[in-house]
C-alpha positions as CSV (number, residue, x, y, z in Angstrom):
1,X,49.3,1.1,0.0
2,X,46.2,-0.7,-1.2
3,X,42.9,0.0,0.6
4,X,42.7,-3.6,1.8
5,X,46.0,-3.5,3.6
6,X,46.2,-4.4,7.3
7,X,47.6,-0.9,8.3
8,X,44.7,1.3,7.3
9,X,45.4,3.5,10.3
10,X,48.6,4.7,8.6
11,X,46.8,5.9,5.5
12,X,46.4,9.7,5.2
13,X,42.6,9.8,4.9
14,X,39.9,12.0,6.5
15,X,41.0,14.8,8.8
16,X,44.8,14.7,8.8
17,X,45.7,18.2,9.8
18,X,44.6,20.8,12.3
19,X,40.9,21.5,12.5
20,X,39.8,25.0,13.4
21,X,36.5,26.3,14.6
22,X,35.9,30.1,14.9
23,X,39.7,30.4,14.3
24,X,40.5,28.3,17.3
25,X,42.2,24.9,17.0
26,X,40.1,22.1,18.3
27,X,43.3,20.4,19.7
28,X,43.4,23.2,22.3
29,X,39.8,22.6,23.5
30,X,38.1,19.7,25.1
31,X,37.3,18.0,21.8
32,X,36.8,14.3,22.1
33,X,35.9,11.5,19.7
34,X,33.6,8.8,21.0
35,X,33.4,5.4,19.3
36,X,30.0,4.0,18.9
37,X,26.7,5.4,20.1
38,X,25.9,6.5,23.6
39,X,22.7,4.5,23.4
40,X,24.5,1.4,22.5
41,X,26.9,1.8,25.4
42,X,23.9,2.3,27.7
43,X,22.0,-0.6,26.0
44,X,18.8,1.6,25.9
45,X,16.8,-1.3,24.3
46,X,16.9,-3.1,27.7
47,X,14.7,-2.2,30.7
48,X,17.8,-1.4,32.8
49,X,19.3,0.7,30.0
50,X,16.0,2.6,29.4
51,X,15.8,3.4,33.1
52,X,19.4,4.7,33.2
53,X,18.7,7.8,31.2
54,X,16.1,10.7,31.3
55,X,13.8,10.5,28.3
56,X,12.2,13.7,27.0
57,X,8.4,13.4,27.1
58,X,6.6,13.9,23.9
59,X,7.8,13.1,20.4
60,X,10.1,15.2,18.3
61,X,8.9,14.8,14.7
62,X,10.7,15.8,11.5
63,X,14.3,15.7,10.6
64,X,16.1,14.7,13.9
65,X,19.1,12.6,12.9
66,X,20.6,10.2,15.5
67,X,17.5,10.2,17.8
68,X,16.6,7.5,20.3
69,X,12.9,6.9,20.9
70,X,11.1,5.0,23.7
71,X,7.5,4.1,23.2
72,X,5.5,2.2,25.7
73,X,2.3,0.7,24.2
74,X,-0.2,-2.0,25.1
75,X,0.2,-5.3,23.3
76,X,-2.4,-6.6,20.8
77,X,-2.9,-9.9,22.6
78,X,-5.5,-8.8,25.1
79,X,-8.5,-10.2,23.1
80,X,-9.1,-13.9,22.5
81,X,-9.5,-13.2,18.8
82,X,-5.9,-12.0,18.7
83,X,-4.5,-15.1,20.5
84,X,-5.7,-17.6,17.9
85,X,-3.3,-19.6,15.8
86,X,-2.8,-18.1,12.3
87,X,-2.9,-14.5,13.6
88,X,0.4,-12.7,13.6
89,X,1.4,-9.1,14.3
90,X,3.8,-6.5,13.1
91,X,4.8,-3.0,14.2
92,X,3.9,-0.4,11.6
93,X,6.9,2.0,11.2
94,X,5.7,3.6,7.9
95,X,6.2,7.1,9.4
96,X,9.8,6.5,10.4
97,X,12.7,6.8,7.9
98,X,15.7,4.6,8.6
99,X,16.9,2.9,11.8
100,X,16.8,0.0,14.1
101,X,14.0,-1.2,16.4
102,X,13.8,-3.4,19.5
103,X,10.7,-4.9,21.2
104,X,11.0,-5.7,24.9
105,X,14.8,-6.0,24.6
106,X,14.6,-8.2,21.5
107,X,16.1,-6.9,18.2
108,X,13.3,-6.8,15.6
109,X,15.8,-5.5,12.9
110,X,16.5,-2.6,10.7
111,X,14.0,-0.6,8.7
112,X,14.6,1.6,5.8
113,X,11.5,3.3,4.6
114,X,11.9,4.9,1.2
115,X,9.4,5.3,-1.6
116,X,9.4,2.8,-4.4
117,X,10.3,4.3,-7.7
118,X,7.4,5.0,-10.0
119,X,9.0,3.2,-13.1
120,X,7.1,0.8,-15.2
121,X,4.1,0.4,-13.0
122,X,1.6,0.7,-15.8
123,X,2.6,-2.5,-17.6
124,X,2.7,-6.2,-16.9
125,X,4.4,-8.4,-19.4
126,X,5.5,-12.0,-18.6
127,X,6.3,-13.0,-22.1
128,X,9.8,-14.0,-23.0
129,X,12.9,-14.2,-20.7
130,X,13.1,-12.6,-17.3
131,X,14.2,-9.0,-17.0
132,X,14.2,-7.1,-13.7
133,X,12.9,-4.1,-15.6
134,X,10.2,-5.8,-17.7
135,X,8.1,-7.5,-15.1
136,X,5.0,-6.2,-13.4
137,X,5.6,-3.8,-10.6
138,X,3.4,-3.0,-7.7
139,X,3.5,-0.5,-4.9
140,X,5.1,2.3,-7.0
141,X,5.3,5.5,-5.1
142,X,4.5,3.7,-1.8
143,X,6.9,3.0,1.1
144,X,9.1,0.0,0.6
145,X,8.7,-1.2,4.1
146,X,5.8,-0.5,6.3
147,X,6.1,-3.0,9.2
148,X,8.3,-5.4,11.0
149,X,7.0,-8.9,12.0
150,X,6.8,-9.3,15.8
151,X,7.0,-12.9,17.2
152,X,4.1,-13.6,19.6
153,X,6.5,-14.8,22.2
154,X,8.1,-11.4,22.4
155,X,4.8,-9.5,22.9
156,X,3.6,-8.9,26.4
157,X,0.0,-8.8,27.5
158,X,0.2,-5.3,29.0
159,X,2.7,-2.6,28.3
160,X,5.4,-3.3,25.7
161,X,8.7,-1.4,25.4
162,X,9.6,-0.3,21.9
163,X,12.9,1.4,21.4
164,X,14.0,2.9,18.1
165,X,17.3,4.4,17.0
166,X,16.2,6.6,14.1
167,X,19.0,7.8,11.7
168,X,17.0,10.5,9.9
169,X,13.8,11.4,11.6
170,X,10.2,10.4,11.7
171,X,7.1,10.4,14.0
172,X,7.4,7.7,16.6
173,X,3.9,8.5,18.0
174,X,2.4,6.9,14.9
175,X,3.9,3.4,15.5
176,X,1.1,0.9,16.0
177,X,0.4,-2.9,15.9
178,X,-1.0,-4.2,12.7
179,X,-2.7,-7.7,12.5
180,X,-1.7,-10.2,9.9
181,X,-4.0,-13.1,9.2
182,X,-3.7,-16.2,7.1
């Protein structure tokens, strides 16, 4: 059966036999499989969803895969200087690894912070045809994504609710607003 067939559930892939833990079959215990994430089901990125669970105070840093974070922080719009046209803001997530971020219930998007490869950073040569490996590179050894643009209409004057689903781990206490000017 080809892997694009409509009956993928009939293919013998993954765990197809009995699974044992400490020499006991998991079929005999209360083992369950849950589709999706608990935080998605609860919609933790909304005010109602965030209030429906107990959050642990403080920030767990380091390698904590599959962790939900709630950060309440003041918005950057409190000064007249920051409300001018031509001033934009982003949330700096450079100390996070890979995940998804919401601001006040709005999905800002995914972030995947890895270090740019340190290949060919010492040369800039624009002569001849285009080559992905022959052009000038910048930011080598630096994070590939530092911040996510935040539309001004989504930012509140007072406290803002930032929710993250982090796949690998990071330090959510270091998230901050960064100002972008023309």
